[in-house]
C-alpha positions as CSV (number, residue, x, y, z in Angstrom):
1,X,25.5,-8.8,116.4
2,X,28.4,-7.6,114.2
3,X,31.2,-10.1,114.9
4,X,34.6,-9.0,113.8
5,X,38.2,-10.0,114.2
6,X,41.4,-7.9,114.2
7,X,44.2,-8.4,111.8
8,X,47.1,-5.9,111.9
9,X,44.9,-3.7,114.1
10,X,42.2,-3.4,111.5
11,X,38.6,-4.6,112.1
12,X,37.7,-7.3,109.6
13,X,34.2,-8.7,109.4
14,X,33.8,-12.4,109.3
15,X,32.6,-13.7,105.9
16,X,29.5,-15.1,107.6
17,X,28.6,-11.5,108.7
18,X,28.8,-10.2,105.1
19,X,26.8,-13.1,103.5
20,X,23.4,-14.1,105.1
21,X,23.6,-17.6,106.6
22,X,20.9,-18.9,104.3
23,X,22.8,-17.8,101.2
24,X,26.1,-19.2,102.5
25,X,24.5,-22.6,103.2
26,X,22.8,-22.7,99.8
27,X,26.0,-22.7,97.8
28,X,26.5,-26.4,97.9
29,X,23.0,-27.0,96.8
30,X,23.4,-24.4,94.0
31,X,26.4,-26.2,92.6
32,X,24.5,-29.4,92.7
33,X,21.8,-27.9,90.6
34,X,24.3,-26.5,88.1
35,X,25.8,-30.0,87.8
36,X,22.5,-31.8,87.3
37,X,20.8,-29.2,85.2
38,X,23.4,-28.1,82.6
39,X,27.0,-29.2,83.3
40,X,28.0,-32.7,84.3
41,X,30.9,-34.3,86.0
42,X,34.3,-33.4,84.7
43,X,32.9,-30.6,82.6
44,X,31.7,-28.9,85.7
45,X,35.1,-29.2,87.3
46,X,36.8,-27.8,84.2
47,X,34.4,-24.8,84.0
48,X,35.0,-23.9,87.7
49,X,38.8,-24.1,87.4
50,X,39.0,-22.0,84.2
51,X,39.6,-18.2,84.5
52,X,36.3,-16.3,84.3
53,X,35.6,-14.8,80.9
54,X,34.3,-11.4,81.6
55,X,33.0,-10.7,78.1
56,X,32.6,-12.8,75.0
57,X,35.2,-12.1,72.2
58,X,33.9,-9.6,69.7
59,X,31.4,-8.0,72.1
60,X,29.3,-5.3,70.4
61,X,30.8,-1.9,70.6
62,X,28.4,1.0,71.5
63,X,28.9,4.5,70.1
64,X,28.2,6.9,73.0
65,X,29.1,10.5,73.6
66,X,30.8,11.2,76.9
67,X,28.7,13.4,79.1
68,X,31.0,15.8,80.9
69,X,28.3,16.6,83.4
70,X,28.5,13.0,84.8
71,X,32.1,12.3,85.6
72,X,34.1,11.7,88.8
73,X,37.8,12.3,89.4
74,X,38.3,8.9,90.9
75,X,40.3,6.3,89.1
76,X,38.1,4.0,87.0
77,X,37.8,0.4,88.1
78,X,39.3,-2.0,85.6
79,X,36.9,-3.9,83.3
80,X,38.3,-7.1,84.6
81,X,37.4,-6.3,88.2
82,X,34.0,-4.8,87.3
83,X,33.0,-7.8,85.3
84,X,34.3,-10.6,87.6
85,X,33.4,-9.3,91.1
86,X,29.6,-9.2,91.0
87,X,26.4,-9.7,92.9
88,X,23.8,-11.4,90.7
89,X,22.3,-14.2,92.7
90,X,20.3,-15.6,89.8
91,X,23.7,-17.0,88.8
92,X,25.1,-17.9,92.2
93,X,26.0,-16.2,95.5
94,X,29.8,-16.0,95.3
95,X,31.3,-12.9,93.7
96,X,32.8,-15.0,90.9
97,X,29.7,-17.0,90.1
98,X,28.0,-14.6,87.7
99,X,31.1,-14.4,85.4
100,X,31.4,-18.2,85.5
101,X,27.7,-19.0,85.0
102,X,26.0,-16.2,83.1
103,X,27.0,-17.5,79.7
104,X,23.6,-19.3,79.7
105,X,21.7,-16.0,79.5
106,X,20.2,-15.3,76.1
107,X,20.0,-11.5,75.6
108,X,18.4,-11.6,72.1
109,X,15.5,-11.5,71.5
110,X,14.7,-9.4,74.5
111,X,11.7,-7.2,75.3
112,X,10.6,-4.9,78.1
113,X,6.9,-4.4,78.8
114,X,5.8,-1.0,80.1
115,X,2.5,-1.2,82.0
116,X,0.4,0.0,84.9
117,X,-0.5,3.6,85.4
118,X,0.5,4.9,82.0
119,X,-1.4,6.4,79.1
120,X,0.7,4.5,76.6
121,X,1.5,0.9,77.6
122,X,4.0,-0.6,75.2
123,X,6.5,-3.3,74.7
124,X,9.9,-2.4,73.4
125,X,12.6,-4.7,72.1
126,X,16.3,-4.1,72.9
127,X,16.9,-2.5,69.5
128,X,14.1,0.0,70.0
129,X,15.5,0.8,73.5
130,X,19.0,1.4,72.0
131,X,17.5,4.0,69.6
132,X,15.0,5.6,72.0
133,X,17.5,8.4,73.0
134,X,21.1,9.3,72.2
135,X,23.5,7.0,74.2
136,X,25.8,8.7,76.7
137,X,28.8,7.5,78.6
138,X,28.6,8.5,82.3
139,X,31.2,7.7,84.9
140,X,29.5,6.8,88.2
141,X,30.6,5.6,91.5
142,X,29.0,2.3,92.6
143,X,28.6,1.6,96.3
144,X,27.6,-1.9,97.5
145,X,25.7,-2.2,100.7
146,X,28.4,-4.8,101.7
147,X,31.0,-2.0,102.1
148,X,32.9,-2.1,98.8
149,X,32.8,0.3,95.8
150,X,33.8,0.7,92.2
151,X,34.0,3.5,89.5
152,X,32.4,2.4,86.2
153,X,31.8,4.1,82.9
154,X,28.2,3.1,82.0
155,X,26.4,3.7,78.7
156,X,22.8,4.6,78.5
157,X,20.4,7.6,78.9
158,X,18.3,9.0,81.6
159,X,15.4,6.7,82.5
160,X,13.2,9.8,82.2
161,X,13.3,9.5,78.4
162,X,11.5,6.2,78.6
163,X,9.1,7.5,81.2
164,X,8.1,10.4,79.0
165,X,7.3,7.9,76.2
166,X,5.0,5.9,78.4
167,X,3.2,9.1,79.7
168,X,2.4,8.1,83.3
169,X,-1.0,9.0,84.6
170,X,-1.6,11.2,87.7
171,X,-2.0,8.1,89.7
172,X,1.6,6.9,89.1
173,X,3.7,7.5,92.2
174,X,6.2,4.6,92.0
175,X,8.0,2.5,89.5
176,X,8.7,-1.3,89.9
177,X,11.4,-3.1,88.0
178,X,10.8,-6.8,87.3
179,X,13.8,-8.9,86.2
180,X,14.1,-12.1,84.3
181,X,13.2,-15.3,86.2
182,X,14.1,-18.3,84.1
183,X,15.6,-21.5,85.7
184,X,16.8,-22.7,82.3
185,X,19.0,-19.7,81.9
186,X,19.6,-18.8,85.6
187,X,20.7,-21.7,87.7
188,X,20.7,-19.7,90.9
189,X,16.9,-19.3,90.7
190,X,16.7,-22.9,91.9
191,X,17.7,-21.6,95.3
192,X,15.1,-19.7,97.3
193,X,17.6,-17.3,98.7
194,X,15.3,-14.5,97.6
195,X,11.8,-14.3,96.2
196,X,12.0,-14.6,92.4
197,X,11.6,-12.8,90.2
198,X,13.9,-10.1,91.6
199,X,12.1,-6.8,91.9
200,X,13.1,-3.3,92.8
201,X,11.4,0.0,92.9
202,X,11.8,3.8,93.0
203,X,9.6,6.7,93.7
204,X,8.6,8.3,90.4
205,X,10.5,11.5,91.2
206,X,13.6,9.4,91.9
207,X,13.2,7.5,88.6
208,X,12.8,10.8,86.8
209,X,16.0,12.3,88.3
210,X,18.5,12.9,85.5
211,X,21.1,10.7,87.3
212,X,18.9,7.6,87.1
213,X,20.4,5.8,84.1
214,X,18.7,3.2,81.8
215,X,21.8,1.3,81.1
216,X,22.7,-0.8,78.1
217,X,26.5,-0.9,78.2
218,X,29.8,-0.3,80.0
219,X,33.4,0.3,79.0
220,X,32.3,1.1,75.4
221,X,30.5,-2.2,74.9
222,X,27.2,-3.9,75.5
223,X,26.7,-5.0,79.0
224,X,28.3,-8.4,79.9
225,X,25.7,-10.9,81.0
226,X,27.1,-10.9,84.5
227,X,26.6,-7.2,84.8
228,X,22.9,-7.2,84.0
229,X,22.6,-7.6,80.2
230,X,21.0,-6.5,78.1
231,X,19.4,-3.7,80.0
232,X,19.4,-2.5,83.7
233,X,19.1,0.6,85.7
234,X,21.9,2.4,87.6
235,X,20.9,4.6,90.5
236,X,24.3,5.9,91.7
237,X,23.2,7.5,95.0
238,X,21.7,4.3,96.3
239,X,23.3,1.0,97.3
240,X,23.9,-1.3,94.3
241,X,21.1,-3.8,94.9
242,X,18.6,-1.0,94.0
243,X,19.9,-1.0,90.4
244,X,17.9,-3.9,88.9
245,X,19.5,-6.1,86.3
246,X,18.2,-7.9,83.2
247,X,14.9,-6.1,83.3
248,X,11.8,-7.5,81.5
249,X,9.0,-5.3,82.9
250,X,8.6,-1.8,84.2
251,X,5.4,-1.2,86.1
252,X,4.0,2.3,87.1
253,X,2.1,2.0,90.4
254,X,0.0,3.9,92.8
255,X,1.5,2.3,95.9
256,X,5.0,1.5,97.0
257,X,6.1,-1.8,95.5
258,X,7.6,-4.7,97.5
259,X,11.2,-5.2,96.7
260,X,13.3,-8.4,96.9
261,X,15.8,-7.5,99.7
262,X,13.2,-5.5,101.7
263,X,10.9,-8.6,101.7
264,X,13.8,-10.9,102.6
265,X,15.2,-8.8,105.5
266,X,13.2,-5.6,106.1
267,X,15.2,-4.7,109.2
268,X,18.4,-4.6,107.1
269,X,17.4,-3.3,103.7
270,X,15.0,-0.4,103.5
271,X,13.0,0.6,100.4
272,X,15.1,3.8,99.9
273,X,18.5,2.4,100.6
274,X,20.3,5.6,99.9
275,X,24.0,5.5,100.5
276,X,24.4,7.0,104.0
277,X,27.5,6.8,106.2
278,X,25.4,7.9,109.2
279,X,23.1,4.9,109.1
280,X,24.9,1.6,109.7
281,X,23.7,-1.8,108.5
282,X,22.7,-3.8,111.6
283,X,25.7,-6.0,111.1
284,X,28.4,-3.6,109.9
285,X,29.4,0.1,109.6
286,X,28.6,2.1,106.5
287,X,31.0,4.9,107.4
288,X,33.8,3.6,105.1
289,X,34.3,1.5,102.0
290,X,36.9,-0.6,100.2
291,X,37.5,0.4,96.5
292,X,37.8,-2.8,94.5
293,X,41.2,-3.0,92.6
294,X,42.8,-0.3,94.7
295,X,42.3,-1.0,98.4
296,X,43.4,-4.4,99.6
297,X,41.1,-6.3,102.0
298,X,43.3,-5.2,104.9
299,X,43.9,-1.7,103.6
300,X,42.6,1.4,105.4
301,X,39.2,2.1,103.9
302,X,38.1,5.4,102.4
303,X,35.2,7.4,103.9
304,X,31.8,6.9,102.4
305,X,30.1,10.0,101.0
306,X,26.5,11.0,101.7
307,X,24.4,9.9,98.7
308,X,27.7,8.4,97.4
309,X,28.8,12.0,96.6
310,X,25.7,12.9,94.6
311,X,24.5,15.8,96.7
312,X,22.2,17.0,94.0
313,X,19.6,14.4,95.0
314,X,19.3,15.7,98.6
315,X,16.2,17.8,97.7
316,X,14.3,14.6,96.9
317,X,14.4,13.8,100.6
318,X,13.9,17.2,102.2
319,X,12.2,16.9,105.5
320,X,12.5,13.1,105.7
321,X,14.1,11.3,108.6
322,X,16.7,9.3,106.7
323,X,17.3,7.0,109.7
324,X,13.7,6.1,109.7
325,X,13.3,5.9,105.9
326,X,16.6,4.1,105.3
């Protein structure tokens, strides 16, 4: 049941309704593992009380041409908000945990293996990925399934550029993204809040859509660790958890892959997970959202747009019951 309370005549969900109970209860254990595994005693306290460093000083700049076909009129979310309010459970389940804990992630050397139903399986390092196609800056809306949103200038290129290089066979119908699973670098992996490694997937036609972005940067720089460095995907018409971070493998498959949240709670998180204001989460409404950095927690929310405003993807789902295939 969606439990809520009213403050100033506004319905406010309880925090336990936003975060699954298992994740909420795991946080003390998570902090214990951080303390034992990498930071001890007073050093842990000092780290947790310092302001989060969203990006290391001297972060690599990325030259990218702005693509005027992919902009929104909304005000951009500040870099500070976009890099300190994150979901990345490999580094902890609180919004500030990734910025605090992701400094342990080593993003070089880094490779992505391309395998499965392709004519040209290959392994590419991050430098090869950066050169595979011209980098573009695209300003996308990001909508989290939890009911909040941002507007972020991402840097990358259409995932279809990489797909073309791999040459999928006629058997390839889906793509699976496999992310890094390393307890030495990711203290949150000690907690079995999800099945690790984190996996996500798309239909091949979704992956080939021009909007689907293989992403290597944001705000003119390489991705901060807490935002999925060094390479992730961004699928702007789907809820944020569909955009896999810190990818190490891309597999082309005949059958629909299992995905982390769908395995964890299939009644709450469907394979498609398109932004849809007409299909509520079982525990809260998806009709509206709160823009981080603009709307206060108690402020009136803005209406959520179908497909997060990216109506050009609607033909991908022609004839489908989007309440059934949520």
